N, C-alpha and C positions, 0 to 999 in steps of 0.2 A: 282324228278318229273319235267317235263318241263312245264313252265308257258305259256299257250296258250291264255291268256287273251289279248284282244286288248289293244294296247298301249294308245288308246284314252279314255279308260274307267277305272275307279277305280277298283281295284281288292281286294278280301278278303284277310286278313292276313293269313300267314302260321301257326301262333301260336294261340292257343285259348286265348280269352280275359278274364282277371280276372274280377270279379264283381266290385271290389272297388280298389281305389288307394289313399294312404295317402301320402301327401307331408310333407317334414320336412327340417330343416336346413342341409346343407351338413356336412357329418362326423358322423351323429348319426343314419344312416339308420339301422345298425345292432341292436342298442338299441331299435329302434322303432319296428323292426321286432319281437324282443323278447317280447316287450310290447303288440303288437297286438296278438301274440300267447297266451299270458296270458289272454287276454280279450276274447278269443274264436275264433279268426280268423285262417284261413288256409293260411299262407303266401305262395305265389307262386313265389316270386322273389323280388329282390331289384334292384334299379337303382340309379343313382345319384339324391340325394335329394328326394327319395321316395321309397315306398314299395307297391307292388301289393299283393292283398289278396282276398280270397273268404270267404263268410259267409252269414248268414241270414240278413234280414233287422233289426231284433232286435239287432244282433251283431254290425251292422254298427251304429245304434243309440247309443249303449253302448260305442262304440269307440269315437263318437262325444263328449259324456259327460265325459269320463274317460281318454282319451289319454292325457298324460302330455307332450308328445313329438311332436305330429303331428302339422302341420300348417293347413292343409285342408283335408277333406274327400270327395273324388270324386266318384260319381256313374258313372262307365264307361258304355258307351252305344255302341260304335263301334270303330273299328280300321281298316282303309281301306288303302290299298297301291295303287301305281300308280297314286298318286295325284301330278301332275306336273304343272297344269294350274288352273286359277281361275274357269273355267267351270267345271273341274273335282272336284275341291273342293266344288263347289255348289252342284253338283250331289251327292257327298258323304254325304254332310250335309242333303240334302233332303231325303236321303234313311233311315234316322232314324225315328222311330215311335214317333215323338215328341208329338202327340196328347195324348199319354199315360203318358208322362212325365210332360207336362206343363198344368196347369189349364187354363181355359178360361180367357182371358184378363190378364194373368200374365205379369208382366214387367220383362224383361231380360236384361242382359249385356253379351257380349261375351269377354272372356279373351283369346286372341289369342297369342300363343308363337311359334316362329320358322319362318324360311324362307326356300324356296326351289324353284329353277328354276324360273318360271314366277311369283311365289308368293313371292315378295320381301319386302313387308311392312306389319307389323302386323295390321295396320288399315284396309288395303285392305282385309287381311285375315279375320278379324273380321266381316267386312261388308258382305263378301261373304258367310260366315257361317250363318249370320243372314238371308240373302236372301234365303238360302236353308231351314232354319227353317220355314220361312214364306210360302214358296212353299209347304212344307209338311203339314203345318196346313191348308192351303187353300184347298189342295186335300182332306182333311178329313172333309171339310165343317166347320172348326173352325175359330174363330176370330183370326186375327194375333196378336202376342204379341207386346206390346209396348217396346221400348228400353229406358232404364234408366241407364246411365253410373254410377251413384253413389248410388242410392237407389233402385236398382232392387230387385224384389222378389227372382229371381233365377239368378245365374251366370253360364254361359255356359263355360265349360273347353274345349279348343281347342289347341292341341299341334301337330305341324307339324315337322317331322324329317325324312330326307332321303326319301321323297315321301310318308310317311305314316302319315295319319291324325288320331288322337285319339280324340274322342268327348265324353264328359260326362257332369254331372251336379254337381256343388259344393254344397254339402248339408249343409254347414256351412254358407257361405256368407261373411266370414271375416276370419282372421287368428286365429286359436285356441290358439296361444300364448297370446292373449288378454283375460285375465281372468276376468277383470272387477273391480279389486281391486286397480289398479295403475294409477289413473289420476295424482297423485303427483309423478313426476319423478325427481330424483336427477341427477347429472352429470354422464355421461357415463353409462346409464342404461343397465342392463343385461336382455335380453329377457327371459320371464318366462319359455319357453320350453328349452332354453339352460341351465338355472339354474337347471331345473329338470334333464336334461341329466348329468350335473356335479354331482348331488346328487346320481343318479343311478350308475354312474361310481364308486362312493365312497361307494356303498352298503348301503346308508343311510336308505332305508326302513327296512332292517334287523337290522341295528344298533339301529334305533328308537324303534323297537319292543323289543329290549333288554334293553331299557331304557338308552341308551348312550346320551351324550351331544354333542351339536354343537355350536361352537363359531365362529362368523364372525367378525373379528376385524375392518373391513372397510365395514360396511354393506350397506352404501348408502341408497337407498330407501327401503331396506329390502327384495328385491326380493328373494334372496337365502334362507333366513330364513323363509319367508312366504311359499315358495314352500315346504320347509322341514317340516313346521308345518302342511300343508295340507296333505302331505304324512303320517306323524305320526298319524294324526287324522282321516285318511281314508275319507277325504273330496274330492269330485270330483273337478277337476280343473275348470269345467264349472258351478259350483254350483251357482254362482252369476248371470249368464247370462240367459236372457229370449228369446232373438231374435236369431232364427236359421232358415236358409233358408229351411231346410228339411220340415218345417211346411207349406211351400208353394208348395212343390213338389206334382206332380199329383198322385204319389203312396204313399203318406204319410199315416201312420197308427197312428192316435192320441191315440188309446188304448194302443199300445205298448209304445209310447213315454211317456204317462202319468204314466204308471206303472214303467218305468225306472226312471223317475223323483222322484216318491214317494220312490222307493228303495234307490235312492241317498240321499234323505233327511233323511231317517231312519238310514242309515249307518253313516251319519255325526253326528247325535245325539249320537249314540252309540260310535262312534270313539273318540269324544271329551272327553268322560268320562274315556276312557281307556289309554290316553296318559301318559306315564311315562318319556319320554325323556325331557331334559331341553335344551332350546335354548336361546342363548345370542347374542345380537347385540351391537357393539360398533362403533362409528364414531366420528371423530373430529369436523365435521360440525353440528351445531345446526339445520340448515335447513334440512339436511339429516335425522337426528334423528326424527325431527318433521314429515317429510314425511313418514318415515318408520312406525312410530306409527299410523299415519292416515291410511296408506295402510293396516296394520295389523287389524285395527278396521274394515275397510270395508270388509276384508276377513273373518271376524267373528272369528278370533283366537287371539285377543289381549292378553288374559291371558296366552298364550302358549309361548310368547317371551318376554324376558327382555331386553329392550333397555337402553343404557346409553351413554352419551357423553364422549368420552375419546380418546386419541391418541394411536396409535400403540405402541409408546415408553412406555406407562404406562400399557401395557397389562399384566395382571396376571391371574392366574386361577380363574374364577368366583366362588364365594362361592356356593356350591351345585352342581358344575359340576363334572361329573364322571372322574375318572382317565383316562389318555390317551386322554384328550380333545385336 
């Protein structure tokens, strides 16, 4: 089909827009796609460091609470092509029904990624998208949002690539790899969602269900073992976190959110009682062992992991570990 749209105006994309987009570390997109499918999402495609998917609002909320692999969950709003200039970017941004997405007087920040033709700086891109949002809100007779780079109620996702601008709202407001149990970090920390990816690659959830053991001889601050314990006990990765941007979203449904939080808490209570897997952590550093114990305590699973100061050279099969550890 020939594109007859004027070169001076943004044009609609040729492919349909997915409802949601989950970002993740590079290399685990397939694992994330499988996880999202298990959570009830309809995966529509993967890209570098992300997965597109469709599903209900309840499913998206469940993903925020239960995804062990994602960094952010974005509510996609539009994808527009033919965006080569700042003016075209502003028009594309103003074309979104922001009045339905942003509560009155909400504070926002624009996270702009990418460059293209006349749009060469991310700061300029972010400022232009903000101008479009303000214009759209003004047209609806709404108060303009305030801009707060650090403590915004909602963060606007803006990604420009090859003349296509994709706009959405980050419903988390921070990276989901931050679980809330790890303020004490040893040297060379492993991000929580990367630890979860390693465990999933090793089929740990099934192994834990069979009562197998896991030994980490250089456990550091305990991230791998804590993630393993959370999986074994059916505890959501966001169980400790209270602050989520979705609760400031204009379309937020507190009834759904509350029900999912209650379900999450009940599953954790039942899951802790059913754990039969044994987890053992060793590290030569006393500081690392101290941090690991403190992190496990904050995560609510101190009884599920046995920590001990020891070097790798002294490693033997821990008493009580299953064969094949």
